[in-house]
Residue frames as qw, qx, qy, qz and C-alpha x, y, z in Angstrom:
[[0.553, 0.649, -0.348, -0.390, 33.70, -143.75, -74.74],
 [0.961, -0.002, 0.267, 0.066, 34.49, -147.11, -76.29],
 [0.052, 0.833, -0.498, -0.234, 38.19, -147.32, -77.20],
 [0.608, -0.236, 0.750, 0.111, 38.82, -151.08, -77.62],
 [0.128, 0.308, -0.718, -0.611, 39.54, -152.56, -81.12],
 [0.076, 0.175, 0.977, 0.097, 37.18, -155.56, -80.99],
 [0.220, 0.652, 0.611, -0.391, 33.87, -153.72, -80.37],
 [0.209, 0.688, -0.181, -0.671, 34.78, -151.04, -82.99],
 [0.031, 0.256, -0.841, -0.475, 35.86, -153.61, -85.56],
 [0.139, 0.328, 0.934, -0.017, 32.70, -155.56, -85.08],
 [0.248, 0.715, 0.405, -0.513, 30.42, -152.50, -85.22],
 [0.164, 0.614, -0.397, -0.662, 32.13, -151.18, -88.39],
 [0.043, -0.063, 0.927, 0.367, 31.84, -154.54, -90.07],
 [0.160, 0.517, 0.823, -0.173, 28.12, -154.74, -89.27],
 [0.186, 0.747, 0.172, -0.614, 27.57, -151.15, -90.41],
 [0.135, -0.273, 0.667, 0.680, 29.09, -151.90, -93.84],
 [0.134, 0.413, 0.857, 0.277, 25.83, -153.36, -95.11],
 [0.022, 0.825, 0.445, -0.349, 23.89, -150.32, -93.92],
 [0.076, -0.646, 0.285, 0.704, 26.36, -148.04, -95.71],
 [0.130, -0.041, 0.795, 0.592, 26.16, -150.08, -99.01],
 [0.096, 0.576, 0.807, 0.094, 22.34, -150.04, -98.84],
 [0.049, -0.890, -0.406, 0.200, 21.96, -146.36, -97.99],
 [0.395, -0.464, 0.163, 0.776, 24.96, -144.41, -99.28],
 [0.099, 0.162, 0.533, 0.824, 22.96, -143.36, -102.38],
 [0.262, -0.678, -0.632, -0.269, 19.83, -142.37, -100.49],
 [0.206, -0.755, 0.073, -0.619, 18.71, -139.58, -98.07],
 [0.849, -0.512, -0.128, 0.024, 19.36, -142.01, -95.18],
 [0.781, 0.162, -0.193, 0.571, 23.06, -141.58, -95.66],
 [0.042, 0.675, -0.153, 0.720, 23.06, -137.98, -94.43],
 [0.689, -0.602, 0.100, -0.390, 21.61, -139.17, -91.10],
 [0.971, -0.109, -0.078, 0.196, 23.95, -142.18, -91.00],
 [0.560, 0.448, -0.187, 0.671, 27.01, -139.99, -91.72],
 [0.224, -0.703, 0.189, -0.647, 25.97, -137.50, -88.93],
 [0.871, -0.453, 0.021, -0.190, 25.46, -140.37, -86.45],
 [0.930, 0.019, -0.085, 0.357, 28.79, -142.03, -87.19],
 [0.311, 0.636, -0.187, 0.681, 30.64, -138.72, -87.28],
 [0.495, -0.693, 0.162, -0.498, 29.33, -138.11, -83.73],
 [0.955, -0.294, 0.043, -0.014, 30.47, -141.60, -82.63],
 [0.868, 0.221, -0.076, 0.439, 33.90, -141.52, -84.20],
 [0.162, 0.848, -0.151, 0.481, 35.11, -138.09, -83.27],
 [0.584, -0.729, 0.311, -0.175, 35.99, -138.91, -79.69],
 [0.936, -0.087, 0.257, 0.226, 37.93, -141.94, -80.84],
 [0.598, 0.641, 0.014, 0.480, 39.81, -139.86, -83.47],
 [0.125, -0.879, 0.233, -0.397, 40.66, -137.26, -80.79],
 [0.852, -0.471, 0.227, -0.018, 41.79, -140.05, -78.48],
 [0.879, 0.139, 0.171, 0.424, 44.37, -141.23, -80.98],
 [0.295, 0.822, -0.047, 0.486, 45.41, -137.70, -81.71],
 [0.438, -0.813, 0.273, -0.271, 46.17, -137.28, -77.99],
 [0.849, -0.394, 0.338, 0.096, 47.98, -140.59, -77.34],
 [0.799, 0.308, 0.196, 0.478, 50.11, -140.21, -80.52],
 [0.313, -0.585, -0.001, 0.748, 51.15, -136.68, -79.46],
 [0.405, 0.722, -0.005, -0.561, 49.29, -135.09, -82.40],
 [0.889, 0.452, 0.047, -0.064, 50.02, -137.97, -84.81],
 [0.205, 0.804, -0.557, 0.040, 53.81, -137.92, -84.25],
 [0.223, -0.328, 0.904, -0.161, 54.02, -141.42, -82.61],
 [0.596, -0.057, -0.685, -0.415, 52.40, -144.80, -83.21],
 [0.746, -0.474, 0.143, -0.446, 50.23, -146.38, -80.47],
 [0.188, -0.529, 0.821, -0.107, 52.23, -148.98, -78.47],
 [0.584, 0.041, 0.782, -0.215, 49.76, -151.92, -78.58],
 [0.119, 0.035, 0.823, 0.555, 48.89, -153.90, -81.74],
 [0.072, 0.645, 0.760, 0.041, 45.16, -153.60, -81.23],
 [0.048, -0.797, -0.147, 0.584, 45.50, -149.83, -80.69],
 [0.151, -0.348, 0.572, 0.727, 47.42, -149.68, -83.95],
 [0.074, 0.343, 0.857, 0.378, 44.58, -151.48, -85.79],
 [0.026, -0.761, -0.607, 0.228, 42.03, -149.26, -84.09],
 [0.101, -0.611, 0.115, 0.776, 43.88, -146.12, -85.10],
 [0.084, 0.017, 0.758, 0.647, 43.38, -147.25, -88.67],
 [0.043, -0.601, -0.794, -0.088, 39.65, -147.61, -88.02],
 [0.137, -0.750, -0.324, 0.560, 39.52, -144.19, -86.38],
 [0.078, -0.457, 0.352, 0.813, 41.27, -142.39, -89.28],
 [0.052, 0.160, 0.827, 0.537, 39.46, -144.32, -92.06],
 [0.078, -0.653, -0.753, 0.012, 35.99, -143.80, -90.51],
 [0.138, -0.706, -0.198, 0.666, 36.56, -140.16, -89.44],
 [0.085, -0.274, 0.505, 0.814, 37.72, -139.26, -92.97],
 [0.034, -0.298, -0.854, -0.424, 34.80, -141.14, -94.59],
 [0.151, -0.720, -0.668, 0.110, 32.21, -139.46, -92.28],
 [0.197, 0.816, 0.207, 0.502, 33.45, -136.01, -93.05],
 [0.567, -0.732, -0.051, 0.374, 35.67, -135.11, -90.04],
 [0.416, 0.899, -0.083, 0.105, 37.50, -132.21, -91.71],
 [0.271, -0.800, 0.535, -0.005, 40.64, -132.38, -89.53],
 [0.792, -0.106, 0.591, 0.114, 41.03, -136.02, -90.60],
 [0.701, 0.637, 0.262, 0.184, 40.91, -135.18, -94.30],
 [0.107, 0.950, -0.279, 0.095, 43.37, -132.34, -93.76],
 [0.574, -0.590, 0.566, 0.054, 45.70, -134.72, -91.88],
 [0.816, 0.140, 0.527, 0.193, 45.80, -137.34, -94.62],
 [0.514, 0.832, 0.097, 0.182, 46.22, -134.71, -97.32],
 [0.113, -0.926, 0.357, -0.051, 49.09, -133.07, -95.46],
 [0.693, -0.360, 0.607, 0.145, 50.95, -136.42, -95.00],
 [0.757, 0.412, 0.448, 0.238, 50.47, -137.30, -98.66],
 [0.294, 0.950, -0.030, 0.102, 51.61, -133.81, -99.72],
 [0.401, -0.763, 0.493, 0.118, 54.82, -134.20, -97.77],
 [0.726, -0.019, 0.637, 0.257, 55.50, -137.39, -99.76],
 [0.581, 0.727, 0.318, 0.183, 54.65, -135.65, -103.05],
 [0.009, 0.977, -0.212, 0.003, 57.10, -132.87, -102.17],
 [0.081, -0.656, 0.750, 0.016, 59.81, -135.46, -101.56],
 [0.901, 0.116, -0.218, -0.357, 59.00, -138.71, -103.37],
 [0.568, 0.326, -0.714, 0.247, 62.19, -140.44, -102.20],
 [0.081, 0.080, -0.758, 0.642, 61.18, -140.10, -98.63],
 [0.473, -0.464, -0.566, -0.490, 57.73, -141.43, -97.67],
 [0.081, -0.328, 0.576, -0.744, 56.86, -140.08, -94.18],
 [0.741, -0.229, -0.077, -0.627, 53.67, -142.18, -93.88],
 [0.411, -0.340, 0.813, -0.236, 53.85, -145.04, -91.37],
 [0.179, 0.079, -0.912, -0.360, 53.41, -148.46, -93.06],
 [0.112, 0.364, 0.847, -0.372, 50.34, -149.21, -90.85],
 [0.233, 0.663, 0.342, -0.623, 48.55, -146.11, -92.22],
 [0.100, -0.238, 0.591, 0.764, 49.57, -146.15, -95.89],
 [0.052, 0.395, 0.852, 0.341, 46.41, -147.73, -97.35],
 [0.077, -0.780, -0.575, 0.236, 44.12, -145.44, -95.40],
 [0.141, -0.677, 0.088, 0.717, 46.20, -142.23, -95.99],
 [0.176, -0.104, 0.674, 0.710, 46.65, -142.94, -99.67],
 [0.044, 0.527, 0.824, 0.205, 43.02, -143.68, -100.20],
 [0.085, -0.836, -0.444, 0.311, 41.71, -140.54, -98.42],
 [0.209, -0.572, 0.226, 0.760, 44.30, -138.20, -99.85],
 [0.107, 0.050, 0.743, 0.659, 43.33, -139.34, -103.36],
 [0.020, -0.620, -0.784, -0.029, 39.60, -139.31, -102.53],
 [0.107, -0.901, -0.311, 0.282, 39.68, -135.71, -101.38],
 [0.325, -0.496, 0.345, 0.728, 42.43, -134.56, -103.65],
 [0.540, 0.683, -0.073, -0.487, 42.61, -133.91, -107.38],
 [0.889, 0.444, -0.107, 0.023, 44.18, -135.33, -110.48],
 [0.179, 0.773, -0.541, 0.277, 47.59, -134.33, -109.16],
 [0.553, -0.394, 0.669, -0.301, 47.34, -136.70, -106.18],
 [0.926, 0.205, 0.270, -0.168, 46.03, -139.50, -108.49],
 [0.668, 0.687, -0.266, 0.103, 48.83, -138.98, -111.05],
 [0.099, -0.695, 0.656, -0.278, 51.44, -139.10, -108.30],
 [0.748, -0.200, 0.576, -0.261, 50.08, -142.36, -107.09],
 [0.887, 0.452, 0.066, -0.073, 50.16, -143.73, -110.58],
 [0.431, 0.751, -0.466, 0.181, 53.84, -142.76, -111.02],
 [0.344, -0.539, 0.687, -0.345, 54.71, -144.24, -107.61],
 [0.889, 0.078, 0.368, -0.260, 52.80, -147.43, -108.57],
 [0.795, 0.590, -0.141, 0.012, 54.70, -147.81, -111.82],
 [0.377, 0.649, -0.574, 0.328, 58.06, -147.47, -110.11],
 [0.709, -0.513, 0.327, -0.357, 57.22, -149.50, -106.97],
 [0.339, 0.442, -0.830, 0.017, 59.71, -152.23, -106.19],
 [0.180, -0.015, 0.886, -0.427, 57.71, -153.85, -103.38],
 [0.200, -0.339, -0.817, -0.421, 54.58, -155.79, -104.26],
 [0.227, -0.606, -0.668, 0.368, 52.91, -154.70, -101.03],
 [0.046, -0.471, -0.036, 0.880, 53.47, -151.00, -101.86],
 [0.132, 0.003, -0.642, -0.755, 52.21, -151.48, -105.44],
 [0.227, -0.447, -0.856, -0.130, 49.10, -153.18, -104.07],
 [0.142, -0.612, -0.476, 0.615, 48.32, -150.38, -101.63],
 [0.066, 0.378, -0.201, -0.901, 48.62, -147.74, -104.35],
 [0.145, -0.156, -0.816, -0.537, 46.54, -149.86, -106.78],
 [0.190, -0.569, -0.781, 0.171, 43.73, -149.98, -104.17],
 [0.150, -0.575, -0.271, 0.758, 44.04, -146.29, -103.34],
 [0.006, -0.135, 0.441, 0.887, 43.74, -145.05, -106.89],
 [0.206, -0.426, -0.809, -0.350, 40.26, -146.48, -106.99],
 [0.215, -0.590, -0.600, 0.496, 39.26, -144.12, -104.13],
 [0.075, -0.055, 0.165, 0.982, 39.13, -140.97, -106.25],
 [0.336, 0.561, 0.584, -0.481, 35.72, -139.26, -106.52],
 [0.236, 0.564, -0.310, -0.728, 36.50, -138.04, -110.08],
 [0.849, 0.303, 0.376, -0.214, 34.45, -140.07, -112.58],
 [0.624, 0.725, -0.285, -0.067, 36.89, -139.36, -115.49],
 [0.044, -0.612, 0.776, -0.145, 39.84, -140.67, -113.44],
 [0.655, -0.084, 0.696, -0.283, 37.88, -143.78, -112.50],
 [0.800, 0.543, 0.124, -0.222, 36.92, -144.36, -116.12],
 [0.368, 0.758, -0.538, 0.021, 40.52, -144.02, -117.16],
 [0.308, -0.457, 0.804, -0.226, 41.57, -146.43, -114.50],
 [0.799, 0.194, 0.493, -0.283, 38.97, -148.97, -115.65],
 [0.703, 0.675, -0.186, -0.126, 40.35, -148.73, -119.17],
 [0.033, 0.699, -0.707, 0.100, 43.80, -149.38, -117.79],
 [0.683, -0.197, 0.658, -0.248, 42.58, -152.82, -116.57],
 [0.865, 0.431, 0.241, -0.083, 42.34, -153.96, -120.16],
 [0.528, 0.758, -0.341, 0.174, 45.90, -153.01, -120.90],
 [0.920, -0.309, -0.148, 0.188, 48.36, -155.42, -119.38],
 [0.558, 0.342, -0.196, 0.730, 51.24, -152.96, -119.78],
 [0.194, -0.578, 0.140, -0.781, 49.43, -150.75, -117.31],
 [0.669, -0.336, 0.434, -0.501, 47.65, -153.18, -114.94],
 [0.010, -0.269, 0.957, 0.105, 48.85, -156.81, -114.77],
 [0.559, -0.141, -0.628, -0.523, 46.34, -159.38, -115.92],
 [0.499, -0.285, -0.789, 0.217, 46.25, -161.07, -112.56],
 [0.115, -0.279, -0.435, 0.848, 45.35, -157.66, -110.97],
 [0.147, -0.200, -0.425, -0.871, 42.68, -156.58, -113.41],
 [0.457, -0.507, -0.684, -0.258, 39.66, -158.19, -111.79],
 [0.455, -0.536, -0.486, 0.519, 40.51, -156.93, -108.24],
 [0.171, -0.134, 0.022, 0.976, 41.15, -153.44, -109.57],
 [0.284, -0.346, -0.506, -0.738, 37.71, -153.25, -111.14],
 [0.539, -0.556, -0.631, 0.059, 36.29, -154.42, -107.79],
 [0.363, -0.323, -0.279, 0.828, 38.18, -151.67, -105.92],
 [0.063, -0.111, -0.263, -0.956, 36.55, -149.18, -108.24],
 [0.457, -0.439, -0.653, -0.415, 33.12, -150.75, -107.54],
 [0.460, -0.460, -0.613, 0.448, 33.55, -150.36, -103.75],
 [0.110, -0.176, -0.078, 0.975, 33.70, -146.61, -104.35],
 [0.333, 0.593, 0.615, -0.399, 30.11, -145.19, -104.43],
 [0.303, 0.727, -0.200, -0.583, 31.08, -143.00, -107.40],
 [0.069, 0.437, -0.824, -0.353, 32.85, -145.90, -109.14],
 [0.498, 0.126, 0.834, -0.201, 30.12, -148.55, -108.73],
 [0.639, 0.630, 0.330, -0.294, 27.89, -147.50, -111.67],
 [0.286, 0.761, -0.497, -0.305, 30.99, -146.79, -113.78],
 [0.200, -0.315, 0.926, 0.053, 32.34, -150.35, -113.12],
 [0.574, 0.333, 0.694, -0.279, 28.89, -151.79, -113.88],
 [0.550, 0.759, 0.005, -0.347, 28.64, -149.98, -117.17],
 [0.077, 0.699, -0.683, -0.195, 32.22, -150.96, -117.97],
 [0.331, -0.152, 0.931, 0.004, 31.77, -154.71, -117.52],
 [0.628, 0.508, 0.526, -0.266, 28.47, -154.77, -119.43],
 [0.462, 0.814, -0.194, -0.293, 30.03, -152.93, -122.34],
 [0.209, 0.647, -0.728, -0.089, 33.25, -154.98, -122.37],
 [0.791, -0.249, 0.490, -0.270, 31.89, -158.30, -121.18],
 [0.925, 0.379, -0.033, -0.019, 32.62, -160.29, -124.36],
 [0.461, 0.678, -0.458, 0.342, 36.26, -159.17, -124.26],
 [0.343, -0.575, 0.591, -0.450, 36.65, -159.55, -120.47],
 [0.911, -0.068, 0.301, -0.273, 35.08, -163.03, -120.60],
 [0.844, 0.477, -0.212, 0.123, 37.39, -164.14, -123.41],
 [0.237, 0.658, -0.560, 0.444, 40.46, -162.98, -121.34],
 [0.099, -0.377, 0.698, -0.601, 39.43, -164.05, -117.87],
 [0.694, -0.160, 0.087, -0.696, 36.19, -165.94, -117.72],
 [0.728, 0.124, -0.649, -0.182, 37.00, -169.58, -118.38],
 [0.764, -0.295, -0.547, 0.175, 38.33, -170.71, -115.03],
 [0.203, 0.394, -0.355, 0.823, 39.43, -167.56, -113.14],
 [0.354, -0.510, -0.715, 0.323, 38.20, -167.70, -109.52],
 [0.132, -0.318, -0.200, 0.917, 38.41, -163.90, -109.33],
 [0.144, -0.221, -0.564, -0.783, 35.74, -163.67, -112.07],
 [0.400, -0.590, -0.697, -0.080, 32.98, -164.64, -109.66],
 [0.381, -0.507, -0.344, 0.693, 34.32, -162.09, -107.19],
 [0.096, 0.035, 0.278, 0.955, 33.97, -159.43, -109.90],
 [0.316, -0.466, -0.624, -0.542, 30.29, -160.00, -110.31],
 [0.501, -0.634, -0.562, 0.176, 29.51, -160.15, -106.58],
 [0.412, -0.316, -0.143, 0.843, 31.76, -157.12, -105.91],
 [0.003, 0.130, 0.329, 0.936, 30.15, -154.89, -108.47],
 [0.425, -0.447, -0.564, -0.549, 26.54, -155.82, -107.56],
 [0.361, -0.191, -0.722, 0.559, 26.97, -155.66, -103.76],
 [0.072, 0.180, 0.263, -0.945, 25.15, -152.28, -103.56],
 [0.277, -0.193, -0.619, -0.709, 22.30, -153.16, -105.82],
 [0.020, 0.318, 0.784, -0.533, 19.04, -152.50, -103.99],
 [0.418, 0.379, 0.067, -0.823, 16.51, -150.96, -106.48],
 [0.751, 0.385, 0.507, -0.176, 13.99, -152.46, -108.82],
 [0.501, 0.823, -0.197, -0.181, 15.72, -150.78, -111.71],
 [0.027, -0.642, 0.765, 0.036, 19.03, -152.41, -110.90],
 [0.616, 0.005, 0.775, -0.142, 17.38, -155.87, -110.54],
 [0.719, 0.617, 0.252, -0.197, 15.91, -155.40, -114.03],
 [0.279, 0.833, -0.460, -0.129, 19.25, -154.31, -115.43],
 [0.322, -0.462, 0.824, -0.053, 20.89, -157.35, -113.89],
 [0.703, 0.249, 0.642, -0.177, 18.31, -159.74, -115.27],
 [0.610, 0.772, -0.035, -0.177, 18.59, -158.12, -118.75],
 [0.040, 0.742, -0.667, -0.059, 22.39, -158.46, -118.58],
 [0.538, -0.182, 0.816, -0.107, 22.04, -162.15, -117.55],
 [0.735, 0.480, 0.451, -0.162, 19.74, -162.88, -120.48],
 [0.450, 0.854, -0.183, -0.188, 21.69, -160.87, -123.08],
 [0.086, 0.720, -0.689, -0.003, 25.08, -162.38, -122.29],
 [0.846, -0.142, 0.473, -0.200, 24.02, -165.96, -121.88],
 [0.868, 0.493, -0.009, 0.050, 25.28, -166.80, -125.36],
 [0.298, 0.740, -0.514, 0.316, 28.75, -165.50, -124.41],
 [0.788, -0.250, -0.531, 0.185, 28.50, -167.21, -121.06],
 [0.342, -0.857, 0.197, -0.333, 29.56, -166.39, -117.53],
 [0.601, 0.354, -0.651, 0.298, 31.97, -169.25, -116.92],
 [0.444, -0.130, -0.708, 0.533, 33.12, -169.29, -113.29],
 [0.107, 0.013, 0.265, -0.958, 30.78, -166.37, -112.62],
 [0.398, -0.292, -0.672, -0.552, 27.59, -168.19, -113.46],
 [0.465, -0.504, -0.686, 0.241, 26.66, -169.02, -109.87],
 [0.246, -0.305, -0.272, 0.879, 27.66, -165.48, -108.78],
 [0.188, -0.147, -0.378, -0.895, 25.30, -163.99, -111.41],
 [0.504, -0.439, -0.689, -0.281, 22.44, -166.07, -110.07],
 [0.481, -0.437, -0.550, 0.525, 23.32, -165.15, -106.52],
 [0.132, -0.087, -0.017, 0.987, 23.57, -161.48, -107.38],
 [0.344, -0.340, -0.511, -0.711, 19.95, -161.56, -108.71],
 [0.585, -0.494, -0.640, 0.056, 18.77, -163.27, -105.53],
 [0.437, -0.304, -0.353, 0.769, 20.74, -160.84, -103.31],
 [0.007, -0.136, -0.188, -0.973, 19.46, -157.82, -105.13],
 [0.487, -0.446, -0.573, -0.486, 15.87, -158.97, -104.63],
 [0.626, -0.482, -0.531, 0.308, 16.59, -159.55, -100.94],
 [0.319, -0.116, -0.153, 0.928, 18.21, -156.11, -100.64],
 [0.208, -0.344, -0.354, -0.844, 15.13, -154.44, -102.19],
 [0.607, -0.529, -0.570, -0.163, 12.90, -156.18, -99.65],
 [0.596, -0.356, -0.409, 0.592, 15.17, -155.29, -96.77],
 [0.179, 0.055, 0.017, 0.982, 15.46, -151.62, -97.77],
 [0.364, -0.448, -0.450, -0.682, 11.71, -151.30, -98.26],
 [0.661, -0.533, -0.528, 0.013, 11.03, -152.80, -94.80],
 [0.672, -0.405, -0.271, 0.558, 13.81, -150.97, -92.89],
 [0.362, 0.428, 0.115, 0.820, 14.47, -147.64, -94.54],
 [0.313, -0.741, -0.188, -0.564, 11.91, -145.63, -92.53],
 [0.768, -0.622, -0.140, 0.067, 12.82, -147.17, -89.16],
 [0.738, -0.063, -0.035, 0.671, 16.61, -146.74, -89.73],
 [0.215, 0.548, 0.113, 0.800, 16.23, -143.16, -90.84],
 [0.476, -0.768, -0.167, -0.395, 14.06, -142.31, -87.78],
 [0.846, -0.435, -0.115, 0.284, 16.46, -144.06, -85.41],
 [0.638, 0.131, 0.020, 0.759, 19.56, -142.33, -86.83],
 [0.023, 0.667, 0.151, 0.729, 17.90, -138.94, -86.87],
 [0.643, -0.727, -0.157, -0.184, 16.82, -139.30, -83.22],
 [0.847, -0.336, -0.038, 0.410, 20.36, -140.49, -82.16],
 [0.558, 0.262, 0.072, 0.784, 22.28, -137.85, -84.08],
 [0.135, -0.858, -0.263, -0.421, 20.19, -134.99, -82.60]]
């Protein structure tokens, strides 16, 4: 079994494109089964060397790889991983003044506990975010709140980005991108920016570097003919308003979506067959 950080980090980075292309298709079931099979031994390895999660691995690279193991195991449906992150988060909810989650693991634990939890977990994160005194803690919570699978919470969170008393203006664009990284949140974020484009552009579009990141972040998963047509229509309809610093990003998003469509068409069958054979 491979335990080293570098090969795992490299593999997971390369797999991200496959996940983005297939996590809304039938291929994802096979991809999830394959990755679950690969990650479980690593997850168990860290469980063992941390004495059932009571210690932190001694080496820096092992600490990074522990994050990979927990994040991937939870995402791929390893039930004991989801239970672990929920139990840690629950302990914090029961005693908000004492956070038992190790700083290394906070982002991953927060995200997964909120993803597989309910409104209660999300609302707790929001209250902790509002009272956070450390910028790093606020940033982790802000990212984690975008992990929920509940569409109504994600829509509420998107609306918060237009209210600077809730989400600071300098954090609004990245918060929308966090929502778009979530497979449930992506279409919601896309609908949101199309509906609110005039207002968002007026606030952020003139010179903000993060504005181009917003467009590329939301359209990263686009891989169907329907999405390409929607993107082109949006580009035409909003030309009079303009795209400012996101003009190039819009053109690149159209090109990338066309390339994704071609790639998926050519590779979907082969990838599905390979994954099915490997996961058997």
